[in-house]
N, C-alpha and C positions, 0 to 999 in steps of 0.2 A: 601643847600638841593636841590636836583633835583626833579622837579615836573613832567617833561616830559621825559619819556624814549622812545627813538625811536629805534625800532627793525628793522633790515634789513630783509625784506622778499624776498624770491626767487620769482621773477616775471617771469612767464612762459607765453610765447605767443603761443596761439593755432592757427595754420594756417589751420586747417580743414575747418572752415567756408569760409576762403578766397579761398581755392581750390574749394569748392562747388560753390561759386559765379562765379569764372572764368570758371568752367565747364558749368554752366548754360548759361553764356554769349556766350561761344563757340557754344553751341547747338542752341541758338537763332539766331546768325548770320549765322550759316550754313543753317538753315531752311528759313531764311528771304532773303538770297541771291538768285538772279536769274542768271542762267547761260544761256545766250542767244547765239544762233548760228548766227553769222553775215553772211549775204549773200555777196559774193564777186563776182566781175566781173574780169575774166581773160583777161587782155589786154596787148598786146605787140605792140609796135609801129613798123611799117614796116621799114625794112632796105633799101629795094629797092623802089624807087619812082614810077616806072612804074609797074603796076600790070597786071596780065593776066585778060583781060576783055572779057566777052562773046560778042556775036553779039548784044544782047540787050544793049541798051545804059543805063548805070547806072544813077541814080539820084544823082546829086552832091549837097550836103548840106554844105555850107560854114559857118563856125562859127568864128566870130571875137573875139579878146581878150576882147572887151567891152560887148560881149554877143549878138550881132546882128546876126540874122540867115538869110541866103540867100539860096534860092533854085533855081538853074540854073540862078544865077545872079539877082534874084528878091528878094527884101527884104520882109520878112514876120514876123508876130508876133509869139511868142511861142504858143499862144492859137490856131493858125491856122495850126501849123506844122502837127499834127496828121491827120487833114482833107486833107491836101495837099499830104501827103504820101499815104493815102488811095486812092485818085484819081489817083496817079501814079501807084499804085498797080493794079488797074482795067485794065490798058492797058498792063501790063507785065505778062508773064507766071511765070517767076522766077525773081522777082524784086531784084535788088541790089542797095543799097544805100551807097554812099561814103561820109564820113564826112571829110572835110578839115578844119584843125584847126591850128593856130599858137601855138608855145610852151608856150606862155604867158597866154593861156586860162585857166580859173579856172576849176578844175576837176569836181566840182559840176554842173556847167553849161553843160559840156560835157555829164555827166551822165544823166541829165534831158533830153537832146536832144536824147540820145540813148534810154532812157526809152520810150519817146514819139514815136520813130520809132518802137520799139518792140511792143508797144501797138497797133500800126496800123496794125500789122501782118507781118512785114518784119523781117526776121531773118538773112538775108545775108547783114551784115553791115561791111564795110571796113573803116579803119581809116587812113587818110593821114595827115602827119605833114608837116608843111612848113619849 
């Protein structure tokens, strides 16, 4: 005598709740994502080493691969760079700053130096590679 009779039921999986959850997650991540516009600096290294220089003597900023900064062969700190550039700018009508750097220099150090020069009010910046 059989006491248990097992009937096979049709099991139906409803995917509508799954679609609702995926849609809600999609909306959440679309609203939570920030699309930031990165500011870039257009830089091209000079092909010719000798540049057309005006009669005014440009300020030469030498940057070593270790991050040391020299202005006209004098070693200075990064914190004093902006002050030195401002002093140079007072004596020139259209100041020009030339940055000399070896290829091994880290780009973030170079960008920090360029930002300090731009903050001092000089827009005419040339890049010389060794």
